[in-house]
C-alpha positions as CSV (number, residue, x, y, z in Angstrom):
1,X,0.0,0.0,0.0
2,X,1.2,3.5,-0.7
3,X,-0.2,6.8,0.7
4,X,-0.6,10.1,-1.2
5,X,-0.2,13.2,1.0
6,X,0.2,16.7,-0.4
7,X,1.4,15.3,-3.7
8,X,4.1,13.0,-2.1
9,X,4.0,9.2,-2.1
10,X,4.7,7.5,1.2
11,X,5.4,3.8,1.5
12,X,3.0,2.1,3.9
13,X,3.6,-1.5,4.8
14,X,6.2,-3.9,3.3
15,X,8.6,-2.7,0.6
16,X,7.5,-5.4,-2.0
17,X,5.1,-3.4,-4.1
18,X,3.4,-3.9,-7.5
19,X,2.0,-1.1,-9.6
20,X,0.0,-1.0,-12.8
21,X,-0.8,2.0,-14.9
22,X,-3.2,2.2,-17.9
23,X,-3.9,5.2,-20.0
24,X,-6.7,5.3,-22.5
25,X,-7.7,8.0,-25.0
26,X,-4.1,9.1,-25.5
27,X,-4.0,12.5,-27.3
28,X,-0.2,13.0,-27.3
29,X,2.5,10.4,-27.9
30,X,6.2,10.9,-28.5
31,X,9.6,9.1,-28.4
32,X,12.9,10.8,-27.4
33,X,16.3,9.9,-26.2
34,X,16.7,9.2,-22.5
35,X,20.2,9.4,-21.3
36,X,22.7,7.9,-23.7
37,X,21.4,4.3,-23.8
38,X,17.6,4.4,-23.7
39,X,14.5,5.7,-25.5
40,X,11.7,7.3,-23.6
41,X,8.1,6.8,-24.8
42,X,5.8,9.4,-23.3
43,X,2.0,9.4,-23.5
44,X,-0.6,11.9,-22.3
45,X,-4.3,12.4,-22.3
46,X,-6.5,15.6,-22.3
47,X,-7.0,15.3,-18.5
48,X,-3.2,15.8,-17.8
49,X,-2.5,12.2,-17.0
50,X,0.9,11.0,-18.3
51,X,2.8,7.7,-18.6
52,X,6.5,7.5,-19.5
53,X,8.4,4.4,-20.2
54,X,12.2,4.2,-20.8
55,X,13.3,1.2,-22.9
56,X,16.6,0.0,-24.2
57,X,16.9,0.1,-28.1
58,X,16.4,-3.7,-28.4
59,X,13.0,-3.5,-26.6
60,X,11.9,-0.5,-28.8
61,X,12.8,-2.6,-31.9
62,X,10.7,-5.5,-30.5
63,X,7.7,-3.2,-30.0
64,X,8.2,-1.8,-33.5
65,X,8.2,-5.3,-35.0
66,X,5.0,-6.2,-33.1
67,X,3.3,-3.1,-34.5
68,X,4.5,-3.7,-38.0
69,X,3.2,-7.3,-37.9
70,X,-0.2,-6.0,-36.8
71,X,-0.3,-3.6,-39.8
72,X,-0.6,-6.6,-42.1
73,X,-3.2,-8.6,-40.2
74,X,-5.1,-6.4,-37.8
75,X,-8.4,-4.6,-38.6
76,X,-7.1,-1.8,-36.4
77,X,-5.0,-0.6,-39.3
78,X,-7.7,-0.8,-42.0
């Protein structure tokens, strides 16, 4: 469990935590360099919610291959 107080996150209970974030209706998405070894993918919606993920280049390439494969077979890209 975590506690939010005045915009700060405080750990409550044991240190073994699990978190999940989902962001739907993304209105802004971008990729940029993060440090000298990773790529940051940043997503935001109209309500000001944001999710950022830093990936190593091989993971970015894997995601790109997944999307390219969907372009050929998925109705999403029709």
